[in-house]
C-alpha positions as CSV (number, residue, x, y, z in Angstrom):
1,X,31.3,64.8,-22.2
2,X,31.4,61.9,-19.8
3,X,34.0,62.0,-17.0
4,X,36.6,59.4,-16.6
5,X,36.4,57.1,-13.7
6,X,38.2,58.4,-10.7
7,X,38.7,55.8,-7.9
8,X,39.7,58.4,-5.3
9,X,36.5,60.4,-5.9
10,X,34.4,57.2,-5.8
11,X,35.9,56.3,-2.4
12,X,35.3,59.7,-1.0
13,X,31.7,59.7,-2.2
14,X,31.2,56.2,-0.6
15,X,32.7,57.3,2.8
16,X,30.4,60.4,2.8
17,X,27.2,58.6,1.9
18,X,27.5,55.2,3.5
19,X,24.9,54.1,6.0
20,X,26.1,50.8,7.3
21,X,23.8,48.4,9.2
22,X,25.2,46.7,12.3
23,X,25.1,43.0,12.9
24,X,21.7,41.7,14.0
25,X,21.7,40.3,17.5
26,X,21.4,36.5,17.8
27,X,19.9,34.5,20.6
28,X,23.2,34.4,22.5
29,X,23.0,38.1,23.0
30,X,19.4,38.1,24.3
31,X,18.4,38.1,28.0
32,X,17.8,34.6,29.4
33,X,14.0,34.9,29.3
34,X,13.8,35.7,25.6
35,X,16.4,33.1,24.6
36,X,14.5,30.4,26.4
37,X,11.3,31.2,24.8
38,X,12.8,30.7,21.3
39,X,11.1,33.9,20.1
40,X,14.3,35.7,19.2
41,X,14.1,39.5,19.5
42,X,10.3,39.5,19.7
43,X,8.8,40.4,23.1
44,X,7.1,37.6,24.9
45,X,3.4,38.0,25.6
46,X,2.0,37.3,29.0
47,X,-1.6,36.9,27.7
48,X,-3.6,33.7,28.2
49,X,-4.1,31.4,25.3
50,X,-7.0,32.3,23.1
51,X,-9.9,29.8,22.9
52,X,-8.8,28.7,19.4
53,X,-5.3,28.0,20.7
54,X,-6.6,26.0,23.7
55,X,-8.9,24.0,21.5
56,X,-6.1,23.3,19.1
57,X,-3.8,22.2,22.0
58,X,-6.5,19.9,23.3
59,X,-7.0,18.3,19.9
60,X,-3.3,17.9,19.4
61,X,-2.9,16.2,22.7
62,X,-5.9,13.9,22.0
63,X,-4.5,13.0,18.6
64,X,-1.0,12.3,20.0
65,X,-2.6,10.0,22.7
66,X,-4.6,8.2,20.0
67,X,-1.6,7.8,17.8
68,X,0.3,6.2,20.7
69,X,-2.6,3.8,21.3
70,X,-2.7,2.9,17.6
71,X,1.0,2.3,17.5
72,X,0.8,-0.1,20.4
73,X,-2.2,-1.9,18.9
74,X,-0.4,-2.2,15.5
75,X,2.7,-3.6,17.2
76,X,0.5,-6.2,19.0
77,X,-1.3,-7.1,15.8
78,X,2.0,-7.5,13.9
79,X,3.3,-9.8,16.7
80,X,0.1,-11.9,16.5
81,X,0.3,-12.2,12.8
82,X,3.9,-13.3,12.9
83,X,3.0,-15.9,15.6
84,X,0.2,-17.2,13.5
85,X,2.3,-17.4,10.3
86,X,5.1,-19.1,12.2
87,X,7.6,-16.5,11.1
88,X,9.9,-14.7,13.5
89,X,9.2,-10.9,13.7
90,X,11.8,-8.7,12.1
91,X,14.4,-7.6,14.5
92,X,15.2,-3.9,14.8
93,X,18.7,-2.9,14.0
94,X,20.4,-0.6,16.5
95,X,23.3,0.2,14.2
96,X,22.8,2.7,11.4
97,X,22.0,1.4,8.0
98,X,24.6,0.5,5.5
99,X,24.9,3.3,3.0
100,X,25.2,0.7,0.2
101,X,22.0,-1.1,1.3
102,X,18.9,-0.6,-0.9
103,X,17.0,2.1,0.9
104,X,14.7,4.8,-0.2
105,X,17.2,7.5,0.6
106,X,19.4,8.7,-2.2
107,X,20.3,7.1,-5.5
108,X,21.2,3.4,-5.5
109,X,24.9,2.7,-5.7
110,X,26.1,-0.2,-7.7
111,X,27.0,-3.3,-5.7
112,X,30.5,-4.6,-5.5
113,X,31.3,-8.2,-6.4
114,X,31.7,-9.0,-2.7
115,X,28.2,-7.7,-2.0
116,X,26.7,-9.6,-4.9
117,X,28.4,-12.8,-3.7
118,X,27.2,-12.3,-0.1
119,X,23.6,-11.6,-1.4
120,X,23.7,-14.8,-3.5
121,X,24.9,-16.8,-0.5
122,X,22.2,-15.4,1.7
123,X,19.6,-16.2,-0.9
124,X,20.8,-19.8,-1.3
125,X,20.9,-20.2,2.5
126,X,17.3,-18.9,2.8
127,X,16.1,-21.2,0.1
128,X,17.7,-24.2,1.8
129,X,16.2,-23.3,5.2
130,X,12.7,-22.6,3.8
131,X,12.5,-25.4,1.2
132,X,9.7,-27.2,3.2
133,X,7.9,-24.0,4.3
134,X,5.6,-23.9,1.3
135,X,1.8,-24.0,1.9
136,X,0.1,-27.4,2.0
137,X,-1.7,-26.8,-1.3
138,X,1.6,-26.3,-3.1
139,X,3.1,-29.5,-1.6
140,X,0.7,-31.8,-3.5
141,X,2.5,-34.5,-5.5
142,X,1.9,-35.4,-9.1
143,X,0.0,-38.5,-8.0
144,X,-2.4,-36.5,-5.8
145,X,-2.9,-34.0,-8.6
146,X,-3.6,-36.8,-11.2
147,X,-6.1,-38.4,-8.7
148,X,-7.9,-35.1,-8.4
149,X,-8.0,-34.6,-12.1
150,X,-9.5,-38.1,-12.5
151,X,-12.2,-37.3,-9.9
152,X,-13.1,-34.1,-11.7
153,X,-13.3,-35.9,-15.0
154,X,-15.6,-38.6,-13.5
155,X,-17.9,-35.9,-12.2
156,X,-18.0,-34.2,-15.6
157,X,-18.9,-37.5,-17.2
158,X,-21.8,-38.1,-14.7
159,X,-23.1,-34.6,-15.3
160,X,-23.0,-35.0,-19.1
161,X,-24.9,-38.3,-18.8
162,X,-27.6,-36.7,-16.6
163,X,-27.9,-33.8,-19.1
164,X,-28.2,-36.2,-22.0
165,X,-30.9,-38.2,-20.1
166,X,-32.9,-35.1,-19.2
167,X,-32.7,-33.8,-22.8
168,X,-33.9,-37.1,-24.1
169,X,-36.7,-37.2,-21.6
170,X,-37.7,-33.6,-22.5
171,X,-37.8,-34.5,-26.2
172,X,-40.0,-37.5,-25.5
173,X,-42.4,-35.4,-23.5
174,X,-42.5,-32.7,-26.2
175,X,-43.1,-35.3,-28.8
176,X,-45.9,-37.0,-26.9
177,X,-47.5,-33.6,-26.2
178,X,-47.4,-32.6,-29.8
179,X,-48.9,-35.9,-31.0
180,X,-51.6,-35.8,-28.3
181,X,-52.6,-32.3,-29.3
182,X,-52.8,-33.3,-32.9
183,X,-55.1,-36.3,-32.1
184,X,-57.3,-34.3,-29.8
185,X,-58.0,-31.4,-32.2
186,X,-61.3,-31.7,-34.1
187,X,-60.8,-32.0,-37.8
188,X,-62.1,-29.0,-39.7
189,X,-63.2,-29.9,-43.2
190,X,-63.7,-26.3,-44.2
191,X,-60.9,-24.5,-45.9
192,X,-59.7,-21.6,-43.9
193,X,-61.2,-19.0,-46.3
194,X,-64.7,-20.5,-46.3
195,X,-67.4,-20.0,-43.7
196,X,-70.6,-22.1,-43.0
């Protein structure tokens, strides 16, 4: 038969058989040399770096230097591009981003009416300021466009006339060649099946 649960007996058994583990030492309890190395409770090695580690360190340093050079070059190229396009380069914001702004971090929150109104006002202001900043090709007036269309139509008409003239000339040449070849061929009085 199974025994009934006896809490006193269970506690006595626990106290007899327990093997408690103490708290693990953290970095604060370590000697200064170990805590500074960041290795925790592992002993520090005084060995020289292996060849693989030294090569890896060299490559890492070279790549970091190259990355810095490329960042500087990219910054210069962006500044030149902004100068050539006539636009001002974007200014870096020192303040943290607005959590409601559209960013890649986190889900987008719905905008309030005030934010929507402010965005619309900013868009209207931008459109007013940059109304005349369109490229020159886009600024063509209707009159200029109609003149260009007429010029293209005139060119098409000229080309069609030249094609018609060349076709007529080719037909005349083909006709004269065919009539000349008929007149220059000797007339054979024999029927095709007969022989002399």
